[in-house]
Biotite code that builds the C-alpha atoms (Angstrom):
import biotite.structure as struc

atoms = struc.array([
    struc.Atom([-13.264, 132.255, 22.781], chain_id="A", res_id=1, res_name="UNK", atom_name="CA", element="C"),
    struc.Atom([-9.678, 131.605, 23.583], chain_id="A", res_id=2, res_name="UNK", atom_name="CA", element="C"),
    struc.Atom([-7.016, 133.283, 21.391], chain_id="A", res_id=3, res_name="UNK", atom_name="CA", element="C"),
    struc.Atom([-3.872, 131.347, 20.545], chain_id="A", res_id=4, res_name="UNK", atom_name="CA", element="C"),
    struc.Atom([-0.741, 133.456, 20.388], chain_id="A", res_id=5, res_name="UNK", atom_name="CA", element="C"),
    struc.Atom([1.258, 132.906, 17.203], chain_id="A", res_id=6, res_name="UNK", atom_name="CA", element="C"),
    struc.Atom([5.017, 132.981, 17.473], chain_id="A", res_id=7, res_name="UNK", atom_name="CA", element="C"),
    struc.Atom([6.754, 134.746, 14.581], chain_id="A", res_id=8, res_name="UNK", atom_name="CA", element="C"),
    struc.Atom([10.277, 135.866, 13.853], chain_id="A", res_id=9, res_name="UNK", atom_name="CA", element="C"),
    struc.Atom([11.084, 139.387, 14.902], chain_id="A", res_id=10, res_name="UNK", atom_name="CA", element="C"),
    struc.Atom([12.756, 141.864, 12.614], chain_id="A", res_id=11, res_name="UNK", atom_name="CA", element="C"),
    struc.Atom([15.951, 141.660, 14.682], chain_id="A", res_id=12, res_name="UNK", atom_name="CA", element="C"),
    struc.Atom([16.111, 137.875, 14.319], chain_id="A", res_id=13, res_name="UNK", atom_name="CA", element="C"),
    struc.Atom([15.667, 138.098, 10.564], chain_id="A", res_id=14, res_name="UNK", atom_name="CA", element="C"),
    struc.Atom([18.376, 140.769, 10.308], chain_id="A", res_id=15, res_name="UNK", atom_name="CA", element="C"),
    struc.Atom([20.793, 138.600, 12.308], chain_id="A", res_id=16, res_name="UNK", atom_name="CA", element="C"),
    struc.Atom([20.229, 135.668, 9.922], chain_id="A", res_id=17, res_name="UNK", atom_name="CA", element="C"),
    struc.Atom([20.774, 137.914, 6.900], chain_id="A", res_id=18, res_name="UNK", atom_name="CA", element="C"),
    struc.Atom([24.028, 139.258, 8.367], chain_id="A", res_id=19, res_name="UNK", atom_name="CA", element="C"),
    struc.Atom([25.281, 135.734, 9.100], chain_id="A", res_id=20, res_name="UNK", atom_name="CA", element="C"),
    struc.Atom([24.467, 134.627, 5.547], chain_id="A", res_id=21, res_name="UNK", atom_name="CA", element="C"),
    struc.Atom([26.305, 137.686, 4.192], chain_id="A", res_id=22, res_name="UNK", atom_name="CA", element="C"),
    struc.Atom([29.397, 136.855, 6.216], chain_id="A", res_id=23, res_name="UNK", atom_name="CA", element="C"),
    struc.Atom([29.338, 133.234, 5.015], chain_id="A", res_id=24, res_name="UNK", atom_name="CA", element="C"),
    struc.Atom([28.967, 134.375, 1.409], chain_id="A", res_id=25, res_name="UNK", atom_name="CA", element="C"),
    struc.Atom([31.927, 136.744, 1.794], chain_id="A", res_id=26, res_name="UNK", atom_name="CA", element="C"),
    struc.Atom([34.056, 133.836, 2.969], chain_id="A", res_id=27, res_name="UNK", atom_name="CA", element="C"),
    struc.Atom([32.888, 131.198, 0.462], chain_id="A", res_id=28, res_name="UNK", atom_name="CA", element="C"),
    struc.Atom([32.659, 133.135, -2.833], chain_id="A", res_id=29, res_name="UNK", atom_name="CA", element="C"),
    struc.Atom([36.415, 133.911, -3.099], chain_id="A", res_id=30, res_name="UNK", atom_name="CA", element="C"),
    struc.Atom([37.132, 130.212, -2.536], chain_id="A", res_id=31, res_name="UNK", atom_name="CA", element="C"),
    struc.Atom([35.035, 129.350, -5.596], chain_id="A", res_id=32, res_name="UNK", atom_name="CA", element="C"),
    struc.Atom([36.922, 131.902, -7.697], chain_id="A", res_id=33, res_name="UNK", atom_name="CA", element="C"),
    struc.Atom([40.220, 130.407, -6.565], chain_id="A", res_id=34, res_name="UNK", atom_name="CA", element="C"),
    struc.Atom([38.972, 126.896, -7.348], chain_id="A", res_id=35, res_name="UNK", atom_name="CA", element="C"),
    struc.Atom([38.162, 128.009, -10.900], chain_id="A", res_id=36, res_name="UNK", atom_name="CA", element="C"),
    struc.Atom([41.680, 129.365, -11.429], chain_id="A", res_id=37, res_name="UNK", atom_name="CA", element="C"),
    struc.Atom([43.206, 126.221, -9.952], chain_id="A", res_id=38, res_name="UNK", atom_name="CA", element="C"),
    struc.Atom([41.130, 124.071, -12.317], chain_id="A", res_id=39, res_name="UNK", atom_name="CA", element="C"),
    struc.Atom([42.271, 126.125, -15.324], chain_id="A", res_id=40, res_name="UNK", atom_name="CA", element="C"),
    struc.Atom([45.906, 125.677, -14.301], chain_id="A", res_id=41, res_name="UNK", atom_name="CA", element="C"),
    struc.Atom([45.498, 121.924, -13.833], chain_id="A", res_id=42, res_name="UNK", atom_name="CA", element="C"),
    struc.Atom([43.692, 121.594, -17.182], chain_id="A", res_id=43, res_name="UNK", atom_name="CA", element="C"),
    struc.Atom([46.542, 123.418, -18.919], chain_id="A", res_id=44, res_name="UNK", atom_name="CA", element="C"),
    struc.Atom([49.133, 121.144, -17.284], chain_id="A", res_id=45, res_name="UNK", atom_name="CA", element="C"),
    struc.Atom([47.123, 118.127, -18.450], chain_id="A", res_id=46, res_name="UNK", atom_name="CA", element="C"),
    struc.Atom([47.134, 119.457, -22.022], chain_id="A", res_id=47, res_name="UNK", atom_name="CA", element="C"),
    struc.Atom([50.880, 120.140, -21.761], chain_id="A", res_id=48, res_name="UNK", atom_name="CA", element="C"),
    struc.Atom([51.554, 116.580, -20.578], chain_id="A", res_id=49, res_name="UNK", atom_name="CA", element="C"),
    struc.Atom([49.556, 115.122, -23.474], chain_id="A", res_id=50, res_name="UNK", atom_name="CA", element="C"),
    struc.Atom([51.360, 117.375, -25.930], chain_id="A", res_id=51, res_name="UNK", atom_name="CA", element="C"),
    struc.Atom([54.786, 116.359, -24.618], chain_id="A", res_id=52, res_name="UNK", atom_name="CA", element="C"),
    struc.Atom([53.861, 112.670, -24.793], chain_id="A", res_id=53, res_name="UNK", atom_name="CA", element="C"),
    struc.Atom([52.642, 113.034, -28.370], chain_id="A", res_id=54, res_name="UNK", atom_name="CA", element="C"),
    struc.Atom([55.929, 114.733, -29.289], chain_id="A", res_id=55, res_name="UNK", atom_name="CA", element="C"),
    struc.Atom([57.925, 111.920, -27.642], chain_id="A", res_id=56, res_name="UNK", atom_name="CA", element="C"),
    struc.Atom([55.976, 109.224, -29.502], chain_id="A", res_id=57, res_name="UNK", atom_name="CA", element="C"),
    struc.Atom([56.368, 111.110, -32.779], chain_id="A", res_id=58, res_name="UNK", atom_name="CA", element="C"),
    struc.Atom([60.117, 111.423, -32.159], chain_id="A", res_id=59, res_name="UNK", atom_name="CA", element="C"),
    struc.Atom([60.508, 107.669, -31.619], chain_id="A", res_id=60, res_name="UNK", atom_name="CA", element="C"),
    struc.Atom([58.334, 106.635, -34.559], chain_id="A", res_id=61, res_name="UNK", atom_name="CA", element="C"),
    struc.Atom([59.817, 109.138, -37.019], chain_id="A", res_id=62, res_name="UNK", atom_name="CA", element="C"),
    struc.Atom([63.526, 108.294, -36.737], chain_id="A", res_id=63, res_name="UNK", atom_name="CA", element="C"),
    struc.Atom([64.525, 110.886, -34.139], chain_id="A", res_id=64, res_name="UNK", atom_name="CA", element="C"),
    struc.Atom([62.844, 113.825, -35.870], chain_id="A", res_id=65, res_name="UNK", atom_name="CA", element="C"),
    struc.Atom([60.335, 116.273, -34.426], chain_id="A", res_id=66, res_name="UNK", atom_name="CA", element="C"),
    struc.Atom([57.297, 117.440, -36.371], chain_id="A", res_id=67, res_name="UNK", atom_name="CA", element="C"),
    struc.Atom([57.401, 120.608, -38.379], chain_id="A", res_id=68, res_name="UNK", atom_name="CA", element="C"),
    struc.Atom([55.083, 123.001, -36.582], chain_id="A", res_id=69, res_name="UNK", atom_name="CA", element="C"),
    struc.Atom([54.553, 126.548, -37.731], chain_id="A", res_id=70, res_name="UNK", atom_name="CA", element="C"),
    struc.Atom([53.534, 129.502, -35.621], chain_id="A", res_id=71, res_name="UNK", atom_name="CA", element="C"),
    struc.Atom([49.878, 130.337, -35.792], chain_id="A", res_id=72, res_name="UNK", atom_name="CA", element="C"),
    struc.Atom([46.473, 128.986, -34.999], chain_id="A", res_id=73, res_name="UNK", atom_name="CA", element="C"),
    struc.Atom([47.482, 125.682, -33.392], chain_id="A", res_id=74, res_name="UNK", atom_name="CA", element="C"),
    struc.Atom([47.537, 123.204, -36.248], chain_id="A", res_id=75, res_name="UNK", atom_name="CA", element="C"),
    struc.Atom([50.400, 121.165, -34.733], chain_id="A", res_id=76, res_name="UNK", atom_name="CA", element="C"),
    struc.Atom([51.144, 119.688, -38.152], chain_id="A", res_id=77, res_name="UNK", atom_name="CA", element="C"),
    struc.Atom([51.777, 115.951, -38.209], chain_id="A", res_id=78, res_name="UNK", atom_name="CA", element="C"),
    struc.Atom([50.797, 115.541, -34.554], chain_id="A", res_id=79, res_name="UNK", atom_name="CA", element="C"),
    struc.Atom([47.172, 116.031, -35.557], chain_id="A", res_id=80, res_name="UNK", atom_name="CA", element="C"),
    struc.Atom([47.204, 114.748, -39.135], chain_id="A", res_id=81, res_name="UNK", atom_name="CA", element="C"),
    struc.Atom([49.215, 111.659, -38.138], chain_id="A", res_id=82, res_name="UNK", atom_name="CA", element="C"),
    struc.Atom([46.862, 110.716, -35.310], chain_id="A", res_id=83, res_name="UNK", atom_name="CA", element="C"),
    struc.Atom([49.241, 111.435, -32.424], chain_id="A", res_id=84, res_name="UNK", atom_name="CA", element="C"),
    struc.Atom([46.653, 113.809, -30.989], chain_id="A", res_id=85, res_name="UNK", atom_name="CA", element="C"),
    struc.Atom([42.910, 113.896, -31.625], chain_id="A", res_id=86, res_name="UNK", atom_name="CA", element="C"),
    struc.Atom([42.421, 117.630, -31.094], chain_id="A", res_id=87, res_name="UNK", atom_name="CA", element="C"),
    struc.Atom([44.690, 120.635, -30.785], chain_id="A", res_id=88, res_name="UNK", atom_name="CA", element="C"),
    struc.Atom([45.453, 121.481, -27.152], chain_id="A", res_id=89, res_name="UNK", atom_name="CA", element="C"),
    struc.Atom([44.034, 124.618, -25.592], chain_id="A", res_id=90, res_name="UNK", atom_name="CA", element="C"),
    struc.Atom([45.757, 126.622, -22.866], chain_id="A", res_id=91, res_name="UNK", atom_name="CA", element="C"),
    struc.Atom([42.959, 127.340, -20.375], chain_id="A", res_id=92, res_name="UNK", atom_name="CA", element="C"),
    struc.Atom([45.261, 129.477, -18.226], chain_id="A", res_id=93, res_name="UNK", atom_name="CA", element="C"),
    struc.Atom([45.634, 131.988, -21.075], chain_id="A", res_id=94, res_name="UNK", atom_name="CA", element="C"),
    struc.Atom([42.088, 131.409, -22.295], chain_id="A", res_id=95, res_name="UNK", atom_name="CA", element="C"),
    struc.Atom([40.338, 133.492, -24.909], chain_id="A", res_id=96, res_name="UNK", atom_name="CA", element="C"),
    struc.Atom([40.902, 133.407, -28.652], chain_id="A", res_id=97, res_name="UNK", atom_name="CA", element="C"),
    struc.Atom([44.680, 132.886, -28.328], chain_id="A", res_id=98, res_name="UNK", atom_name="CA", element="C"),
    struc.Atom([44.512, 129.748, -26.152], chain_id="A", res_id=99, res_name="UNK", atom_name="CA", element="C"),
    struc.Atom([45.470, 127.514, -29.090], chain_id="A", res_id=100, res_name="UNK", atom_name="CA", element="C"),
    struc.Atom([47.942, 129.829, -30.838], chain_id="A", res_id=101, res_name="UNK", atom_name="CA", element="C"),
    struc.Atom([51.507, 128.549, -31.175], chain_id="A", res_id=102, res_name="UNK", atom_name="CA", element="C"),
    struc.Atom([54.618, 130.708, -31.158], chain_id="A", res_id=103, res_name="UNK", atom_name="CA", element="C"),
    struc.Atom([58.114, 129.480, -31.912], chain_id="A", res_id=104, res_name="UNK", atom_name="CA", element="C"),
    struc.Atom([60.693, 130.064, -29.195], chain_id="A", res_id=105, res_name="UNK", atom_name="CA", element="C"),
    struc.Atom([63.458, 128.462, -27.204], chain_id="A", res_id=106, res_name="UNK", atom_name="CA", element="C"),
    struc.Atom([62.251, 128.803, -23.622], chain_id="A", res_id=107, res_name="UNK", atom_name="CA", element="C"),
    struc.Atom([59.315, 129.371, -21.315], chain_id="A", res_id=108, res_name="UNK", atom_name="CA", element="C"),
    struc.Atom([57.656, 132.705, -20.674], chain_id="A", res_id=109, res_name="UNK", atom_name="CA", element="C"),
    struc.Atom([58.935, 135.188, -18.135], chain_id="A", res_id=110, res_name="UNK", atom_name="CA", element="C"),
    struc.Atom([55.476, 136.389, -17.118], chain_id="A", res_id=111, res_name="UNK", atom_name="CA", element="C"),
    struc.Atom([51.757, 136.061, -17.700], chain_id="A", res_id=112, res_name="UNK", atom_name="CA", element="C"),
    struc.Atom([50.220, 137.271, -20.961], chain_id="A", res_id=113, res_name="UNK", atom_name="CA", element="C"),
    struc.Atom([47.422, 136.365, -23.377], chain_id="A", res_id=114, res_name="UNK", atom_name="CA", element="C"),
    struc.Atom([49.182, 136.705, -26.743], chain_id="A", res_id=115, res_name="UNK", atom_name="CA", element="C"),
    struc.Atom([49.546, 132.961, -27.481], chain_id="A", res_id=116, res_name="UNK", atom_name="CA", element="C"),
    struc.Atom([48.889, 129.629, -25.781], chain_id="A", res_id=117, res_name="UNK", atom_name="CA", element="C"),
    struc.Atom([51.965, 127.514, -26.515], chain_id="A", res_id=118, res_name="UNK", atom_name="CA", element="C"),
    struc.Atom([55.682, 127.922, -27.133], chain_id="A", res_id=119, res_name="UNK", atom_name="CA", element="C"),
    struc.Atom([57.347, 125.321, -29.359], chain_id="A", res_id=120, res_name="UNK", atom_name="CA", element="C"),
    struc.Atom([61.071, 124.861, -29.989], chain_id="A", res_id=121, res_name="UNK", atom_name="CA", element="C"),
    struc.Atom([61.238, 122.876, -33.236], chain_id="A", res_id=122, res_name="UNK", atom_name="CA", element="C"),
    struc.Atom([64.942, 121.859, -33.096], chain_id="A", res_id=123, res_name="UNK", atom_name="CA", element="C"),
    struc.Atom([64.663, 120.321, -29.615], chain_id="A", res_id=124, res_name="UNK", atom_name="CA", element="C"),
    struc.Atom([60.975, 119.348, -29.596], chain_id="A", res_id=125, res_name="UNK", atom_name="CA", element="C"),
    struc.Atom([60.472, 121.217, -26.338], chain_id="A", res_id=126, res_name="UNK", atom_name="CA", element="C"),
    struc.Atom([57.095, 122.747, -25.618], chain_id="A", res_id=127, res_name="UNK", atom_name="CA", element="C"),
    struc.Atom([55.894, 125.076, -22.864], chain_id="A", res_id=128, res_name="UNK", atom_name="CA", element="C"),
    struc.Atom([52.536, 126.453, -21.870], chain_id="A", res_id=129, res_name="UNK", atom_name="CA", element="C"),
    struc.Atom([52.276, 130.221, -22.215], chain_id="A", res_id=130, res_name="UNK", atom_name="CA", element="C"),
    struc.Atom([51.932, 131.992, -18.902], chain_id="A", res_id=131, res_name="UNK", atom_name="CA", element="C"),
    struc.Atom([53.901, 129.255, -17.101], chain_id="A", res_id=132, res_name="UNK", atom_name="CA", element="C"),
    struc.Atom([57.509, 129.296, -15.927], chain_id="A", res_id=133, res_name="UNK", atom_name="CA", element="C"),
    struc.Atom([60.221, 126.722, -16.624], chain_id="A", res_id=134, res_name="UNK", atom_name="CA", element="C"),
    struc.Atom([59.021, 124.534, -13.731], chain_id="A", res_id=135, res_name="UNK", atom_name="CA", element="C"),
    struc.Atom([55.492, 124.404, -15.205], chain_id="A", res_id=136, res_name="UNK", atom_name="CA", element="C"),
    struc.Atom([54.100, 126.701, -12.528], chain_id="A", res_id=137, res_name="UNK", atom_name="CA", element="C"),
    struc.Atom([51.585, 129.337, -13.657], chain_id="A", res_id=138, res_name="UNK", atom_name="CA", element="C"),
    struc.Atom([52.430, 132.994, -13.349], chain_id="A", res_id=139, res_name="UNK", atom_name="CA", element="C"),
    struc.Atom([49.819, 134.982, -11.418], chain_id="A", res_id=140, res_name="UNK", atom_name="CA", element="C"),
    struc.Atom([47.218, 136.752, -13.477], chain_id="A", res_id=141, res_name="UNK", atom_name="CA", element="C"),
    struc.Atom([47.185, 140.537, -13.232], chain_id="A", res_id=142, res_name="UNK", atom_name="CA", element="C"),
])
């Protein structure tokens, strides 16, 4: 009888493959985390753009008046009840239970936080996303 030699991977070859896969994972995984943060920032800017457009349309249709919005859980008053927006915007950059909370103010944030999602200035109709600066750039998360 003639024996046929079977070729198999050696332990060293398997260890080399595992090390290479570990190195690739160390490079790729942080990129996915960054992509998630980038997507949250872009989603928040999209919500901010929609909110500003709804305010502009409201202003034109309602004889140069802005809607009465109170601080709190994100009702947005006549913007929602009048059909200018279908749903209340959520600030994905802030996230969590406060992503839809509105605070009244007269300017953008000076740093990142998670206390509220939106800043609304009723007299001027200006609105800013919480955790973003005056140029609509997100502040880094801690």
